OpenMM code with the backbone's topology and positions (N, CA, C; nanometers):
from openmm import Vec3, app, unit

residues = "MET THR ILE GLU THR ALA ILE ASP PRO CYS THR THR THR GLY VAL PRO THR TYR LEU VAL ARG GLN ALA ILE ASP GLN ALA ALA ALA THR GLY ASP LEU LEU PRO ALA GLU ILE ASP ARG LEU THR GLU ARG LEU GLU THR ARG HIS GLU ARG".split()
positions = [
    Vec3(3.5188, -4.2654, -2.6492),
    Vec3(3.4577, -4.1393, -2.6753),
    Vec3(3.5254, -4.0731, -2.7633),
    Vec3(3.4495, -3.9553, -2.8590),
    Vec3(3.4981, -3.8954, -2.9362),
    Vec3(3.5469, -3.7640, -2.8957),
    Vec3(3.6226, -3.6831, -2.9602),
    Vec3(3.6473, -3.5488, -2.9472),
    Vec3(3.5210, -3.4714, -2.9014),
    Vec3(3.4313, -3.4783, -2.9825),
    Vec3(3.3137, -3.4250, -2.9816),
    Vec3(3.2183, -3.4410, -2.8582),
    Vec3(3.2088, -3.5598, -2.8471),
    Vec3(3.1278, -3.6102, -2.7018),
    Vec3(3.2267, -3.5530, -2.5814),
    Vec3(3.3633, -3.5243, -2.5971),
    Vec3(3.4263, -3.4746, -2.4789),
    Vec3(3.4179, -3.3462, -2.4576),
    Vec3(3.4093, -3.2674, -2.5693),
    Vec3(3.3875, -3.1140, -2.5506),
    Vec3(3.2570, -3.0699, -2.5544),
    Vec3(3.1499, -3.1639, -2.5768),
    Vec3(3.0183, -3.1135, -2.5852),
    Vec3(2.9514, -3.0765, -2.4279),
    Vec3(2.9986, -3.1637, -2.3371),
    Vec3(2.9477, -3.0887, -2.2009),
    Vec3(2.9894, -2.9788, -2.1320),
    Vec3(3.1260, -2.9620, -2.2156),
    Vec3(3.1724, -2.8093, -2.1515),
    Vec3(3.1025, -2.7012, -2.2308),
    Vec3(3.0059, -2.7288, -2.3476),
    Vec3(2.9929, -2.5774, -2.3880),
    Vec3(2.8453, -2.5416, -2.2978),
    Vec3(2.8083, -2.6497, -2.2101),
    Vec3(2.6728, -2.6235, -2.1257),
    Vec3(2.6867, -2.6330, -1.9859),
    Vec3(2.8312, -2.6161, -1.9364),
    Vec3(2.8477, -2.6104, -1.8114),
    Vec3(2.9482, -2.4612, -1.7747),
    Vec3(3.0290, -2.4825, -1.6817),
    Vec3(3.0863, -2.3372, -1.6198),
    Vec3(3.2118, -2.3464, -1.6903),
    Vec3(3.2557, -2.4322, -1.7833),
    Vec3(3.4031, -2.4126, -1.8506),
    Vec3(3.3969, -2.2843, -1.8932),
    Vec3(3.4906, -2.1917, -1.8807),
    Vec3(3.4933, -2.0586, -1.9304),
    Vec3(3.5142, -2.0678, -2.1179),
    Vec3(3.4670, -1.9908, -2.1609),
    Vec3(3.4149, -1.9959, -2.3095),
    Vec3(3.5673, -1.9983, -2.3817),
    Vec3(3.6543, -1.9224, -2.3325),
    Vec3(3.7809, -1.9248, -2.4035),
    Vec3(3.8557, -2.0522, -2.3921),
    Vec3(3.8267, -2.1271, -2.3024),
    Vec3(3.8986, -2.2693, -2.2815),
    Vec3(3.8075, -2.3662, -2.3999),
    Vec3(3.6859, -2.3503, -2.4043),
    Vec3(3.6188, -2.4629, -2.4799),
    Vec3(3.6332, -2.4139, -2.6219),
    Vec3(3.6541, -2.2853, -2.6707),
    Vec3(3.6836, -2.2390, -2.7934),
    Vec3(3.8172, -2.2833, -2.8262),
    Vec3(3.9074, -2.2744, -2.7485),
    Vec3(4.0506, -2.3443, -2.7732),
    Vec3(4.0622, -2.4912, -2.8166),
    Vec3(3.9691, -2.5333, -2.7390),
    Vec3(3.9608, -2.7110, -2.7609),
    Vec3(3.8941, -2.7285, -2.9031),
    Vec3(3.8066, -2.6476, -2.9300),
    Vec3(3.7351, -2.6643, -3.0593),
    Vec3(3.8711, -2.6406, -3.1635),
    Vec3(3.8825, -2.5125, -3.1619),
    Vec3(3.9971, -2.4770, -3.2605),
    Vec3(4.1468, -2.5905, -3.2535),
    Vec3(4.1500, -2.6138, -3.1521),
    Vec3(4.2810, -2.7013, -3.1635),
    Vec3(4.2346, -2.8441, -3.2404),
    Vec3(4.1224, -2.8882, -3.1834),
    Vec3(4.0656, -3.0232, -3.2532),
    Vec3(4.0135, -2.9967, -3.4192),
    Vec3(3.9827, -2.8738, -3.4459),
    Vec3(3.9581, -2.8512, -3.5705),
    Vec3(4.0917, -2.8287, -3.6541),
    Vec3(4.1994, -2.7807, -3.6548),
    Vec3(4.3287, -2.7879, -3.6673),
    Vec3(4.3940, -2.9105, -3.6878),
    Vec3(4.3942, -2.9798, -3.6042),
    Vec3(4.4459, -3.1029, -3.6185),
    Vec3(4.3621, -3.2196, -3.6895),
    Vec3(4.2602, -3.1683, -3.7311),
    Vec3(4.1522, -3.2608, -3.8097),
    Vec3(4.0750, -3.3695, -3.7063),
    Vec3(4.0709, -3.3420, -3.5981),
    Vec3(4.0322, -3.4387, -3.5274),
    Vec3(3.8388, -3.4105, -3.5133),
    Vec3(3.8093, -3.3171, -3.5738),
    Vec3(3.6675, -3.2606, -3.5591),
    Vec3(3.6129, -3.2458, -3.7210),
    Vec3(3.5063, -3.3008, -3.7486),
    Vec3(3.4357, -3.2783, -3.8855),
    Vec3(3.3985, -3.1440, -3.8863),
    Vec3(3.3744, -3.0921, -3.9959),
    Vec3(3.3028, -2.9398, -4.0239),
    Vec3(3.1916, -2.9312, -3.9487),
    Vec3(3.0903, -3.0577, -3.9593),
    Vec3(2.9630, -3.0555, -3.9040),
    Vec3(2.9576, -3.0617, -3.7497),
    Vec3(3.0582, -3.1151, -3.6876),
    Vec3(3.1026, -3.1187, -3.5486),
    Vec3(3.1282, -2.9769, -3.5004),
    Vec3(3.1937, -2.9185, -3.5822),
    Vec3(3.2662, -2.8026, -3.5207),
    Vec3(3.1345, -2.6926, -3.5093),
    Vec3(3.0700, -2.6865, -3.6301),
    Vec3(2.9583, -2.6017, -3.6210),
    Vec3(2.8612, -2.6445, -3.5222),
    Vec3(2.8432, -2.7650, -3.5009),
    Vec3(2.7333, -2.7780, -3.3993),
    Vec3(2.7977, -2.7579, -3.2452),
    Vec3(2.9339, -2.7786, -3.2148),
    Vec3(2.9645, -2.7377, -3.0984),
    Vec3(2.9776, -2.5643, -3.0774),
    Vec3(3.0371, -2.5011, -3.1920),
    Vec3(3.0354, -2.3517, -3.1780),
    Vec3(2.8718, -2.3119, -3.1689),
    Vec3(2.8047, -2.3740, -3.2409),
    Vec3(2.6549, -2.2972, -3.1884),
    Vec3(2.6059, -2.3342, -3.0601),
    Vec3(2.6306, -2.4621, -2.9982),
    Vec3(2.6053, -2.4833, -2.8572),
    Vec3(2.6852, -2.3589, -2.7711),
    Vec3(2.8026, -2.3514, -2.7876),
    Vec3(2.8940, -2.2349, -2.7270),
    Vec3(2.8356, -2.1291, -2.7437),
    Vec3(2.7836, -2.0737, -2.8507),
    Vec3(2.7344, -1.9529, -2.8775),
    Vec3(2.5910, -1.9240, -2.7955),
    Vec3(2.5221, -2.0293, -2.7814),
    Vec3(2.3893, -2.0229, -2.7391),
    Vec3(2.3838, -2.0427, -2.5874),
    Vec3(2.4795, -2.0840, -2.5415),
    Vec3(2.4651, -2.1264, -2.3961),
    Vec3(2.4462, -2.0089, -2.3119),
    Vec3(2.4856, -1.8862, -2.3330),
    Vec3(2.4535, -1.7535, -2.2729),
    Vec3(2.2814, -1.7345, -2.2786),
    Vec3(2.1933, -1.7413, -2.3829),
    Vec3(2.0608, -1.7351, -2.4047),
    Vec3(2.0102, -1.8198, -2.3053),
    Vec3(2.0352, -1.9279, -2.2201),
    Vec3(1.9529, -1.9859, -2.1667),
    Vec3(1.9461, -1.9222, -2.0184),
] * unit.nanometer
topology = app.Topology()
chain = topology.addChain("A")
for resn in residues:
    res = topology.addResidue(resn, chain)
    for name in ("N", "CA", "C"):
        topology.addAtom(name, app.Element.getBySymbol(name[0]), res)
C-alpha cells in the first residue's frame, strides 16, 4: 500500500478535512508523495463537498 492509497479513501469519507489535509501536508513535507499525487489528493479533498 502506498501513502496515496492510504489517504485517498479519506478524501471521500467522513474523515475531517483538517486531518486529511494534515496527512497530505506531512507526507508532502517528508517526500512520501509525488507532486502529482499531492495534486490528485488535494483536488479530491476540495471537490468532496460538491457531491
